[in-house]
C-alpha positions as a Python dict, from the first residue, in 0.01 Angstrom:
ca = {
    (1, 'M'): (0, 0, 0),
    (2, 'R'): (16, -377, 59),
    (3, 'Y'): (291, -577, 224),
    (4, 'V'): (444, -914, 130),
    (5, 'S'): (652, -1162, 328),
    (6, 'T'): (1019, -1222, 250),
    (7, 'R'): (941, -1596, 247),
    (8, 'G'): (658, -1569, -1),
    (9, 'A'): (397, -1791, 165),
    (10, 'A'): (192, -1538, 364),
    (11, 'P'): (-95, -1340, 209),
    (12, 'P'): (-38, -968, 144),
    (13, 'L'): (-166, -737, 418),
    (14, 'G'): (-234, -369, 470),
    (15, 'F'): (-29, -148, 699),
    (16, 'S'): (-238, -180, 1016),
    (17, 'D'): (-236, -560, 1006),
    (18, 'V'): (140, -562, 944),
    (19, 'L'): (190, -319, 1233),
    (20, 'L'): (9, -542, 1479),
    (21, 'G'): (129, -872, 1333),
    (22, 'G'): (503, -799, 1332),
    (23, 'L'): (641, -1126, 1197),
    (24, 'A'): (464, -1289, 902),
    (25, 'P'): (290, -1625, 965),
    (26, 'D'): (541, -1802, 736),
    (27, 'G'): (830, -1676, 951),
    (28, 'G'): (926, -1403, 707),
    (29, 'L'): (948, -1025, 744),
    (30, 'Y'): (712, -785, 574),
    (31, 'L'): (815, -541, 302),
    (32, 'P'): (605, -310, 84),
    (33, 'E'): (490, -455, -249),
    (34, 'T'): (648, -154, -421),
    (35, 'W'): (893, 116, -315),
    (36, 'P'): (730, 459, -350),
    (37, 'P'): (956, 732, -489),
    (38, 'L'): (1029, 1029, -266),
    (39, 'P'): (804, 1330, -323),
    (40, 'G'): (957, 1573, -570),
    (41, 'S'): (1023, 1824, -293),
    (42, 'L'): (1254, 1575, -119),
    (43, 'G'): (1423, 1391, -407),
    (44, 'A'): (1775, 1437, -541),
    (45, 'A'): (1659, 1687, -803),
    (46, 'A'): (1466, 1909, -560),
    (47, 'G'): (1740, 2166, -531),
    (48, 'A'): (1840, 2383, -237),
    (49, 'S'): (1573, 2549, -28),
    (50, 'T'): (1603, 2866, 177),
    (51, 'D'): (1335, 2736, 412),
    (52, 'P'): (1395, 2361, 461),
    (53, 'P'): (1101, 2159, 594),
    (54, 'T'): (1094, 2044, 955),
    (55, 'Y'): (1176, 1687, 1051),
    (56, 'Q'): (809, 1631, 1126),
    (57, 'A'): (704, 1755, 783),
    (58, 'V'): (957, 1532, 607),
    (59, 'A'): (850, 1234, 818),
    (60, 'T'): (487, 1282, 717),
    (61, 'E'): (573, 1306, 347),
    (62, 'V'): (807, 1005, 349),
    (63, 'M'): (578, 774, 546),
    (64, 'A'): (238, 868, 402),
    (65, 'P'): (258, 625, 105),
    (66, 'F'): (343, 337, 340),
    (67, 'V'): (33, 382, 559),
    (68, 'T'): (-221, 459, 285),
    (69, 'P'): (-514, 409, 300),
    (70, 'D'): (-521, 298, 665),
    (71, 'I'): (-407, 636, 800),
    (72, 'G'): (-480, 969, 636),
    (73, 'R'): (-208, 1230, 590),
    (74, 'E'): (-355, 1474, 843),
    (75, 'E'): (-387, 1209, 1113),
    (76, 'L'): (-35, 1082, 1038),
    (77, 'A'): (99, 1436, 1080),
    (78, 'Q'): (-67, 1456, 1423),
    (79, 'L'): (86, 1123, 1530),
    (80, 'V'): (429, 1234, 1411),
    (81, 'T'): (404, 1564, 1599),
    (82, 'A'): (308, 1384, 1920),
    (83, 'A'): (591, 1131, 1883),
    (84, 'Y'): (869, 1385, 1846),
    (85, 'A'): (740, 1624, 2110),
    (86, 'T'): (932, 1403, 2356),
    (87, 'F'): (1272, 1484, 2199),
    (88, 'D'): (1506, 1741, 2353),
    (89, 'A'): (1643, 1870, 2020),
    (90, 'P'): (1424, 2089, 1797),
    (91, 'E'): (1577, 1927, 1487),
    (92, 'V'): (1499, 1579, 1633),
    (93, 'T'): (1819, 1438, 1476),
    (94, 'P'): (2085, 1715, 1476),
    (95, 'L'): (2380, 1695, 1237),
    (96, 'T'): (2729, 1787, 1366),
    (97, 'D'): (3029, 1865, 1142),
    (98, 'L'): (3343, 1682, 1262),
    (99, 'G'): (3561, 1828, 985),
    (100, 'E'): (3684, 1686, 654),
    (101, 'D'): (3323, 1646, 544),
    (102, 'L'): (3261, 1383, 812),
    (103, 'W'): (2931, 1440, 987),
    (104, 'L'): (2773, 1295, 1300),
    (105, 'L'): (2398, 1235, 1289),
    (106, 'E'): (2283, 1248, 1651),
    (107, 'L'): (1998, 1001, 1694),
    (108, 'F'): (1996, 992, 2075),
    (109, 'H'): (1784, 1290, 2174),
    (110, 'G'): (1474, 1089, 2258),
    (111, 'P'): (1355, 981, 2605),
    (112, 'T'): (1585, 676, 2639),
    (113, 'L'): (1894, 829, 2474),
    (114, 'A'): (1919, 588, 2179),
    (115, 'F'): (1828, 584, 1811),
    (116, 'K'): (1552, 331, 1876),
    (117, 'D'): (1341, 617, 2017),
    (118, 'V'): (1312, 777, 1672),
    (119, 'A'): (1102, 486, 1551),
    (120, 'L'): (950, 353, 1870),
    (121, 'Q'): (801, 678, 1998),
    (122, 'L'): (600, 683, 1677),
    (123, 'V'): (523, 310, 1688),
    (124, 'G'): (376, 348, 2037),
    (125, 'H'): (129, 604, 1907),
    (126, 'L'): (50, 387, 1603),
    (127, 'F'): (-19, 87, 1824),
    (128, 'E'): (-246, 283, 2056),
    (129, 'R'): (-440, 433, 1765),
    (130, 'E'): (-505, 98, 1598),
    (131, 'L'): (-587, -91, 1919),
    (132, 'S'): (-831, 180, 2025),
    (133, 'R'): (-997, 167, 1684),
    (134, 'R'): (-1034, -213, 1709),
    (135, 'G'): (-1110, -231, 2081),
    (136, 'D'): (-836, -492, 2103),
    (137, 'H'): (-545, -600, 2324),
    (138, 'I'): (-199, -723, 2223),
    (139, 'T'): (95, -878, 2401),
    (140, 'I'): (419, -740, 2263),
    (141, 'V'): (715, -975, 2299),
    (142, 'G'): (1057, -836, 2213),
    (143, 'A'): (1424, -922, 2244),
    (144, 'T'): (1686, -657, 2307),
    (145, 'S'): (2062, -645, 2293),
    (146, 'G'): (2050, -322, 2489),
    (147, 'D'): (1862, -20, 2356),
    (148, 'T'): (1547, -155, 2190),
    (149, 'G'): (1406, -275, 2522),
    (150, 'S'): (1409, 57, 2703),
    (151, 'A'): (1285, 244, 2396),
    (152, 'A'): (1000, -4, 2346),
    (153, 'I'): (905, 8, 2713),
    (154, 'E'): (905, 387, 2713),
    (155, 'A'): (687, 388, 2402),
    (156, 'C'): (434, 134, 2538),
    (157, 'R'): (425, 187, 2915),
    (158, 'D'): (82, 262, 3061),
    (159, 'R'): (-88, 238, 2719),
    (160, 'E'): (-434, 84, 2709),
    (161, 'G'): (-455, -244, 2524),
    (162, 'I'): (-85, -335, 2550),
    (163, 'D'): (121, -566, 2768),
    (164, 'I'): (490, -569, 2682),
    (165, 'V'): (738, -846, 2765),
    (166, 'I'): (1103, -766, 2694),
    (167, 'L'): (1382, -1026, 2698),
    (168, 'H'): (1742, -921, 2752),
    (169, 'P'): (2054, -1141, 2781),
    (170, 'L'): (2155, -1169, 3146),
    (171, 'G'): (2474, -973, 3217),
    (172, 'R'): (2524, -870, 2854),
    (173, 'T'): (2387, -515, 2853),
    (174, 'S'): (2538, -207, 3013),
    (175, 'E'): (2407, -124, 3359),
    (176, 'V'): (2242, 192, 3230),
    (177, 'Q'): (2070, -3, 2953),
    (178, 'R'): (1943, -264, 3198),
    (179, 'R'): (1822, -15, 3456),
    (180, 'Q'): (1637, 191, 3197),
    (181, 'M'): (1424, -121, 3143),
    (182, 'T'): (1403, -279, 3486),
    (183, 'T'): (1328, 32, 3692),
    (184, 'V'): (1000, 102, 3509),
    (185, 'T'): (712, 29, 3746),
    (186, 'S'): (420, 33, 3500),
    (187, 'A'): (188, -265, 3548),
    (188, 'N'): (189, -351, 3177),
    (189, 'V'): (571, -384, 3160),
    (190, 'H'): (740, -722, 3219),
    (191, 'N'): (1118, -764, 3204),
    (192, 'V'): (1289, -1102, 3166),
    (193, 'A'): (1663, -1168, 3182),
    (194, 'I'): (1748, -1476, 2974),
    (195, 'E'): (2042, -1698, 3065),
    (196, 'G'): (2211, -1676, 2726),
    (197, 'T'): (2296, -1438, 2443),
    (198, 'F'): (2087, -1191, 2246),
    (199, 'D'): (2051, -1456, 1975),
    (200, 'D'): (1894, -1686, 2237),
    (201, 'C'): (1649, -1408, 2322),
    (202, 'Q'): (1573, -1348, 1955),
    (203, 'D'): (1523, -1722, 1894),
    (204, 'L'): (1273, -1737, 2180),
    (205, 'V'): (1073, -1450, 2034),
    (206, 'K'): (1065, -1621, 1694),
    (207, 'A'): (963, -1949, 1858),
    (208, 'L'): (667, -1781, 2027),
    (209, 'F'): (555, -1633, 1697),
    (210, 'A'): (591, -1974, 1533),
    (211, 'N'): (369, -2125, 1806),
    (212, 'D'): (37, -2064, 1629),
    (213, 'A'): (-183, -2148, 1927),
    (214, 'F'): (5, -1923, 2169),
    (215, 'R'): (42, -1645, 1912),
    (216, 'T'): (-334, -1642, 1852),
    (217, 'E'): (-433, -1682, 2217),
    (218, 'R'): (-211, -1396, 2330),
    (219, 'N'): (-252, -1184, 2015),
    (220, 'L'): (125, -1148, 1992),
    (221, 'S'): (287, -847, 1829),
    (222, 'A'): (648, -744, 1775),
    (223, 'V'): (829, -422, 1849),
    (224, 'N'): (1177, -531, 1739),
    (225, 'S'): (1305, -413, 1405),
    (226, 'I'): (1134, -716, 1251),
    (227, 'N'): (828, -489, 1268),
    (228, 'W'): (811, -298, 941),
    (229, 'A'): (693, 22, 1113),
    (230, 'R'): (1034, 49, 1281),
    (231, 'V'): (1220, 46, 951),
    (232, 'M'): (967, 282, 792),
    (233, 'A'): (1029, 547, 1058),
    (234, 'Q'): (1407, 510, 1030),
    (235, 'I'): (1408, 584, 657),
    (236, 'V'): (1313, 941, 744),
    (237, 'Y'): (1640, 1045, 907),
    (238, 'Y'): (1841, 936, 605),
    (239, 'V'): (1627, 1163, 389),
    (240, 'V'): (1664, 1449, 638),
    (241, 'A'): (2041, 1405, 680),
    (242, 'A'): (2104, 1393, 306),
    (243, 'R'): (1907, 1713, 248),
    (244, 'R'): (2072, 1895, 539),
    (245, 'C'): (2419, 1781, 444),
    (246, 'R'): (2384, 1843, 70),
    (247, 'P'): (2087, 2073, -1),
    (248, 'D'): (2172, 2062, -373),
    (249, 'G'): (2085, 1691, -386),
    (250, 'S'): (2438, 1567, -458),
    (251, 'P'): (2547, 1223, -327),
    (252, 'V'): (2601, 1143, 40),
    (253, 'S'): (2748, 834, 210),
    (254, 'F'): (2645, 679, 542),
    (255, 'S'): (2827, 470, 801),
    (256, 'V'): (2613, 270, 1041),
    (257, 'P'): (2715, 70, 1351),
    (258, 'T'): (2521, -244, 1278),
    (259, 'G'): (2377, -526, 1484),
    (260, 'N'): (2035, -651, 1374),
    (261, 'F'): (2064, -473, 1035),
    (262, 'G'): (1739, -276, 1056),
    (263, 'N'): (1909, 63, 1078),
    (264, 'V'): (2136, 18, 778),
    (265, 'F'): (1857, -151, 579),
    (266, 'A'): (1654, 168, 628),
    (267, 'G'): (1943, 348, 457),
    (268, 'W'): (1921, 105, 165),
    (269, 'A'): (1544, 166, 148),
    (270, 'A'): (1602, 542, 144),
    (271, 'A'): (1837, 496, -151),
    (272, 'R'): (1581, 274, -323),
    (273, 'M'): (1328, 557, -286),
    (274, 'G'): (1559, 818, -436),
    (275, 'V'): (1806, 945, -175),
    (276, 'P'): (2139, 982, -361),
    (277, 'V'): (2344, 738, -149),
    (278, 'S'): (2697, 690, -279),
    (279, 'Q'): (2813, 434, -20),
    (280, 'L'): (2666, 239, 274),
    (281, 'V'): (2924, 134, 532),
    (282, 'I'): (2863, -132, 798),
    (283, 'G'): (3056, -95, 1124),
    (284, 'S'): (3087, -413, 1332),
    (285, 'N'): (3262, -508, 1652),
    (286, 'R'): (3439, -839, 1713),
    (287, 'N'): (3118, -1017, 1613),
    (288, 'D'): (3191, -963, 1245),
    (289, 'V'): (2930, -1176, 1068),
    (290, 'L'): (2830, -893, 833),
    (291, 'P'): (3181, -791, 719),
    (292, 'R'): (3255, -1161, 659),
    (293, 'W'): (2936, -1191, 454),
    (294, 'L'): (3030, -893, 240),
    (295, 'A'): (3382, -1026, 184),
    (296, 'T'): (3297, -1392, 119),
    (297, 'G'): (2924, -1422, 53),
    (298, 'R'): (2895, -1665, 346),
    (299, 'I'): (2656, -1615, 635),
    (300, 'R'): (2765, -1832, 925),
    (301, 'T'): (2638, -1866, 1279),
    (302, 'G'): (2895, -1882, 1555),
    (303, 'E'): (2992, -1786, 1905),
    (304, 'V'): (2880, -1445, 2024),
    (305, 'H'): (3149, -1249, 2208),
    (306, 'A'): (3066, -991, 2473),
    (307, 'T'): (3209, -650, 2382),
    (308, 'L'): (3200, -283, 2483),
    (309, 'S'): (2928, -234, 2219),
    (310, 'P'): (2668, -491, 2334),
    (311, 'S'): (2393, -385, 2095),
    (312, 'M'): (2607, -536, 1818),
    (313, 'D'): (2683, -864, 2000),
    (314, 'I'): (2477, -1063, 1751),
    (315, 'A'): (2548, -1369, 1536),
    (316, 'I'): (2242, -1355, 1309),
    (317, 'S'): (2104, -1019, 1195),
    (318, 'S'): (1729, -1062, 1146),
    (319, 'N'): (1680, -776, 902),
    (320, 'H'): (1950, -913, 673),
    (321, 'E'): (1671, -1131, 537),
    (322, 'R'): (1498, -822, 398),
    (323, 'L'): (1803, -730, 193),
    (324, 'L'): (1849, -1089, 74),
    (325, 'F'): (1488, -1085, -46),
    (326, 'E'): (1552, -772, -250),
    (327, 'L'): (1886, -900, -386),
    (328, 'S'): (1723, -1230, -485),
    (329, 'G'): (1470, -1061, -710),
    (330, 'R'): (1203, -1084, -440),
    (331, 'D'): (1200, -1464, -468),
    (332, 'G'): (1035, -1559, -138),
    (333, 'A'): (1075, -1933, -195),
    (334, 'R'): (1448, -1891, -249),
    (335, 'V'): (1482, -1681, 67),
    (336, 'A'): (1291, -1944, 264),
    (337, 'E'): (1539, -2207, 138),
    (338, 'L'): (1836, -1990, 236),
    (339, 'M'): (1698, -1932, 585),
    (340, 'A'): (1621, -2303, 633),
    (341, 'E'): (1974, -2393, 520),
    (342, 'L'): (2124, -2137, 760),
    (343, 'R'): (1918, -2270, 1049),
    (344, 'G'): (1989, -2634, 966),
    (345, 'E'): (2353, -2619, 858),
    (346, 'G'): (2471, -2310, 1047),
    (347, 'E'): (2601, -2162, 722),
    (348, 'V'): (2474, -2051, 383),
    (349, 'T'): (2646, -1893, 82),
    (350, 'V'): (2489, -1613, -121),
    (351, 'P'): (2571, -1656, -495),
    (352, 'D'): (2839, -1438, -655),
    (353, 'E'): (2592, -1290, -901),
    (354, 'V'): (2403, -1148, -605),
    (355, 'M'): (2711, -1032, -414),
    (356, 'G'): (2868, -846, -707),
    (357, 'P'): (2619, -557, -718),
    (358, 'V'): (2617, -539, -337),
    (359, 'R'): (2990, -472, -323),
    (360, 'E'): (2956, -178, -560),
    (361, 'T'): (2778, 25, -291),
    (362, 'W'): (2835, -153, 40),
    (363, 'A'): (3152, -174, 249),
    (364, 'A'): (3221, -305, 599),
    (365, 'A'): (3487, -318, 868),
    (366, 'S'): (3509, -463, 1219),
    (367, 'F'): (3689, -331, 1527),
    (368, 'D'): (3775, -496, 1857),
    (369, 'D'): (3740, -328, 2196),
    (370, 'D'): (4091, -179, 2190),
    (371, 'A'): (4025, -18, 1854),
    (372, 'T'): (3687, 105, 1979),
    (373, 'L'): (3845, 274, 2281),
    (374, 'A'): (4113, 425, 2058),
    (375, 'E'): (3845, 575, 1833),
    (376, 'I'): (3653, 722, 2130),
    (377, 'R'): (3981, 881, 2243),
    (378, 'R'): (4071, 1005, 1895),
    (379, 'V'): (3730, 1167, 1840),
    (380, 'Y'): (3746, 1344, 2175),
    (381, 'E'): (4099, 1472, 2121),
    (382, 'S'): (4027, 1596, 1768),
    (383, 'S'): (3681, 1746, 1820),
    (384, 'G'): (3599, 1758, 2192),
    (385, 'Q'): (3306, 1528, 2118),
    (386, 'L'): (3227, 1231, 2344),
    (387, 'V'): (3083, 928, 2164),
    (388, 'D'): (2959, 592, 2285),
    (389, 'P'): (3127, 264, 2175),
    (390, 'H'): (2870, 186, 1902),
    (391, 'T'): (2908, 530, 1747),
    (392, 'A'): (3286, 493, 1770),
    (393, 'V'): (3266, 170, 1568),
    (394, 'G'): (3063, 352, 1303),
    (395, 'L'): (3312, 638, 1289),
    (396, 'A'): (3609, 403, 1265),
    (397, 'A'): (3436, 217, 982),
    (398, 'A'): (3366, 546, 804),
    (399, 'R'): (3736, 633, 811),
    (400, 'A'): (3845, 286, 705),
    (401, 'C'): (3599, 236, 420),
    (402, 'R'): (3541, 581, 273),
    (403, 'T'): (3621, 569, -98),
    (404, 'D'): (3561, 930, -209),
    (405, 'P'): (3673, 1217, 16),
    (406, 'D'): (3469, 1459, -196),
    (407, 'V'): (3144, 1287, -95),
    (408, 'P'): (3031, 1377, 258),
    (409, 'M'): (3018, 1083, 499),
    (410, 'V'): (2746, 1080, 766),
    (411, 'A'): (2816, 854, 1063),
    (412, 'L'): (2514, 759, 1271),
    (413, 'A'): (2550, 832, 1645),
    (414, 'T'): (2319, 567, 1784),
    (415, 'A'): (2343, 620, 2161),
    (416, 'H'): (2423, 893, 2412),
    (417, 'P'): (2772, 847, 2561),
    (418, 'A'): (2622, 842, 2912),
    (419, 'K'): (2464, 505, 2834),
    (420, 'F'): (2818, 359, 2834),
    (421, 'P'): (3004, 570, 3091),
    (422, 'D'): (3264, 308, 3182),
    (423, 'A'): (3393, 272, 2827),
    (424, 'V'): (3394, 647, 2765),
    (425, 'A'): (3577, 707, 3094),
    (426, 'E'): (3834, 438, 3015),
    (427, 'A'): (3905, 601, 2678),
    (428, 'T'): (3900, 969, 2775),
    (429, 'G'): (3917, 998, 3154),
    (430, 'L'): (3578, 1173, 3146),
    (431, 'R'): (3259, 1016, 3276),
    (432, 'P'): (2961, 1159, 3087),
    (433, 'P'): (2668, 1237, 3318),
    (434, 'L'): (2313, 1124, 3254),
    (435, 'P'): (2057, 1395, 3181),
    (436, 'E'): (1888, 1538, 3489),
    (437, 'R'): (1569, 1340, 3430),
    (438, 'L'): (1771, 1018, 3472),
    (439, 'A'): (2006, 1138, 3746),
    (440, 'D'): (1854, 902, 4007),
    (441, 'L'): (1852, 596, 3777),
    (442, 'F'): (2097, 401, 3994),
    (443, 'D'): (1887, 458, 4304),
    (444, 'R'): (1564, 320, 4158),
    (445, 'P'): (1462, -39, 4249),
    (446, 'E'): (1477, -297, 3969),
    (447, 'H'): (1204, -542, 3869),
    (448, 'Y'): (1281, -844, 3650),
    (449, 'V'): (1293, -1223, 3654),
    (450, 'V'): (1570, -1455, 3535),
    (451, 'L'): (1471, -1747, 3311),
    (452, 'P'): (1659, -2012, 3114),
    (453, 'A'): (1661, -1994, 2734),
    (454, 'D'): (1361, -2227, 2722),
    (455, 'E'): (1034, -2165, 2538),
    (456, 'T'): (822, -2363, 2786),
    (457, 'A'): (952, -2160, 3080),
    (458, 'L'): (889, -1834, 2896),
    (459, 'V'): (534, -1931, 2796),
    (460, 'A'): (456, -2024, 3157),
    (461, 'H'): (590, -1692, 3279),
    (462, 'I'): (387, -1492, 3029),
    (463, 'D'): (75, -1689, 3122),
    (464, 'D'): (147, -1601, 3486),
    (465, 'V'): (205, -1227, 3453),
    (466, 'V'): (-14, -1119, 3160),
    (467, 'A'): (-388, -1121, 3221),
    (468, 'R'): (-602, -1309, 2970),
}
């Protein structure tokens, strides 16, 4: 398998180089040259099985084509087993029936209680394997709107050959999210609070990768969902959910609370590989750039509003570029023009001939904080289930956009409700407790620095804290 850039000007690479490189040198995002079909045992025509495969077995089968020939199937299976040994659910991603063929896919059973663990626990092992093989060192620089940071830190802490620098927007994450990052004492972990929004953090990361001298000197790598390995690992739970929900291989729909677009793009990729996806629903909060794009074809930057679902407080969704590449017939030069126009003009319009096919499968809806709280309350009163604000947005979007009640709808539960206790308590009167292993989180000392949204200041800080 080889990988190409969405902007068409970077040479194709193998999996290991894409893993460590993260962002392509031309500023694009990597995608596989071809989409491998699902193995026959997992495809829509596989039929029901009395002994369904484990999550780990499915993960190995789905991901093996993407890592060939860099990683053999047996070694990949060992890495997968090690990654998911840290999860507190035997199924890894349990599926809960909420009634009326609406299902909740619980993606928060990893060490940091968020869906990012599903990919990043594996990515940590992949990084360590490749760096050990090369005898190399990397500096990971990542931006987080809340959950990616803690999941990335947990995956990379104390690993040989890695320093990790995570940027978060000052005052724009939940306290639990922040403390899960800033209370880690590992010497290779460096937290930075940026005076700005998540988009400012994301822009700084992209600027560092565009700085060729610094990128080379520090051997920069990415752990955000711009890294293809993240998306690759997320494809797996769509395959698993579809088979668990409809063992006969009939169609399934998915609703995804969406910020940086990597999670829902993984659903599109699963469909491209053969999962029978009837509908993909985007759930957004007040920052509704993606629903507006689907309705009008326009992508427009704008003010980012702080909400109860901070992981979706984003104006520009990085992984959207991957879908635009696919919708544009994989025309990298055209995508590069679109991205340059968006950056220069603050707005770009995707042609109607591209948007038409998108609207046949995709739908989207946005919900403000009041609607989010109402959905948390409604879910609890109808099922006894507590959900976090992001999951609530996804559930509300599922109800609003579902077109066929005979097709099961799977809503992705992206975070444990205890990560957002204030919102859950406001909606239900119940304050969900953290798991025992995190019970003392609020007593642990924090370690982070505050910096302006300035590339020079960030470079100086990295030079100061990361050994050469």
